[in-house]
C-alpha positions, 0 to 999 in steps of 0.5 A: 351521484358519483360512485365512491371508489372501493378502498385499495386491497391490502398487499398480499401477505406473502409479498410483504413477507418476501420483501421483508425476508429479502431485506433482512437477508441483504442486511445480514449479508452486509453486516456479517460479510466474511473477512475473506471478502476483504482479502479478495478485494485487496488481492484484486486491487494489488494485482495479487501482490498483497494477500490476506491469509487465514482471515478471521472475523468479518469484513467489518472487524477481523484479523489475518496474516498479511503476505507480500508476493511477486504476483501470480505464478511467483514463488517469492513471499514474505509475511508481515510479523504478527499479522494485521487487525482491522475495523471498518466503520461507515461515516457521513461526516463529509458525505458517505465514506468508510473509516478504516483502522489498522492495527499492526503490532510489528510496525505501527503500535499506534495503528494507522487510520484512513478514509475510503470514499467514492468519487465520480468514476473511482474512489479516494483513499485518504491516509491520516498523518502517520509514522511507522517502522517496517522490516526491510526484509519484507520487500524480498516477497515482491520478487525482482529486484528485491529477492536478489538484493535481500535487503536487511534494515528498517524502513521508517515511514512518516507522512503528514497526510497523503491522498490517493485517487483512482479516477477513470483507471488513473492514479492521482496523488496529493500530499507528502510521504518520507521513507527513511531506509536505515542501516541497510545491508545486502547479501550482495556485499560484505560491507554492512551496513551500506548506509542510510537513505531518504526517499521523499515523495512530494505530490502537490495537488494537480501536479505530477508527483516528484521523487527525491533520493538522498544519502544520510550516511554510509559508504554507498552514496545514492542520489536521484530524482524522478517524476510520475508522468502519465501514470509511469515513473521516470527516475534517474539516479546513481549509486557511488562507492567511497574510494575506500570501499569500492572493492566490497561494493563492486558486485552490488554496483554491477547489479543495480545499474550501468557501471561507470567506474565507482559509479552505477547509473540507474534509469527507470521508465 
């Protein structure tokens, strides 16, 4: 007769308790992760140019002041009026992802929405269609050349949707973004306003993103085109003063590019 096997001994109670405690601790840590973790992640991803200060709440729902800076070691900084509030929530509608809702009382009363999802070797940030309006003075916090120009006016952002993918250390864009710089003025010129301008980013899927700069109105005429090639921006344009305002714009033209009569030639990359 074959001997019957003895029933397996139940797991030791202390092992069950330890596993349950560890799982509970990890879940609590995930659910109640402090808001400063988001500030650390944002600062790291932006190279220290975007900071969240005085954060309150959790990683999933909180608020903080938002600063633009010139990066590590820079003394330039500018604060977003009224700060920022956020809500993060998981979604599995098209695979695992995080849905982000940003409330920006100063600039986007209706809020901004985005979805962050992992990709092989990177991740994708998809911005929903949006419209917002930002004070141009914020740019001075980013350091050179914005701290020299000290621009005043408003930036109106309009996009039907834009995706940014970081894959194997490279940035890929897909979509369209229009930025209207309205009623700009600068401390480098006595003429105010200088004008209003439109910068359009067009990024067809699988192609290099294109930039187009055009003048809407104003005595200072700006134009140019650019392209992201291999992750670097190459841009060529010019700034030109109307004949009646050449003297008032001379100092500004000397700084923004290589001077050639009433024109200043701009080359980046």
